[in-house]
Every structure is written in C-alpha cells, then in structure tokens.
Phi, psi and omega in degrees: 000135183273146175275163178306328186288323181280316181305328176283340179081005178264161177261142182236149176224149188277128171235097185066240183265006184244151177253111181254136183286148171278107183256146181247139178283122186298307184241117182258001171302143173264128183248138178265108182252119180266199189295323176296318185290318175301313180297318179300319181291318175300317178303306183300313184303319186273325183249342187225068182297322185298321181288317183293322175293325174301316177295321181291323179296319186281335183087031181241015185295312186293317179297318179293321173299318183287322176291323175295320181287327177293313176297312179307313179299313186300318180298307182302318187287317175300314174303315179298317182289329181286312185290331183291323178293319177295331181254010171075032175268093190240183180286337179290305176309316180307311188294315189284305184221088184308316191291319172298319179297312178301315175307310190282325175300315181296315177302316181290322179293321176305304189295320176296321183301318182288324169308306181295317175304311180297319180287324179296315184279352181280128177240000000 
C-alpha cells in the first residue's frame, strides 16, 4: 500500500517535526517591467482579480507583464513618431522655436499615452 507521500509523486524533506514538499520555482528569468507593465499589473489586480491570480498561480504573471510592457512601449514610440511627422514637429521647429516644439511634443505624448492605455487595458 502506497503512503500519501509516495502517491503524490512529490519528494519531501523533514523540517523539525514536519514533512515539507521540495518545491521548485518554475521561472527563474528576471523580467524588466517598466511603467506600462506596472500600470497593467495594477489594472489587473484592481479590476480583473481572477485573471491576475490565475497568472500568479501558473507562474506567468511577470512574463505576461513584460510582454505587455514591451508591446506598449513599441506602440507608444511608433505613434509618437507617426504623429510628430504628421503634425510637423521636426528638428527644424526645435531649433527655431524650442518652446513651441516642447508644447507640441508634450501634447502628442499625452494623447499617445491615452491611446496606449486604452489599448493595453482593453480585455
């Protein structure tokens, strides 16, 4: 007859009076999660707790956040370049009228931030 320790297929080690399972951490990769990944994590945790805890339980939360952060950064950079070219925010404007260039660039970045946020948080 198999004991409960053998039937589960796990290895156990004795820690004082207790038998604790030898668990391995599944993902040892270090993920760099930027501002978009942190915002997405906060959004998932506040508004979609089941999805958030499912990712945590499976062990793929940080991988998922890193991928979302990377996609959001790529989208942000490409949209800023596209809108800057479309609206004539160039290096010539920067040299001629720096304050106007800053105003227009900040306006573009603000609008793009809203677009990326809406795309990232859409489930």
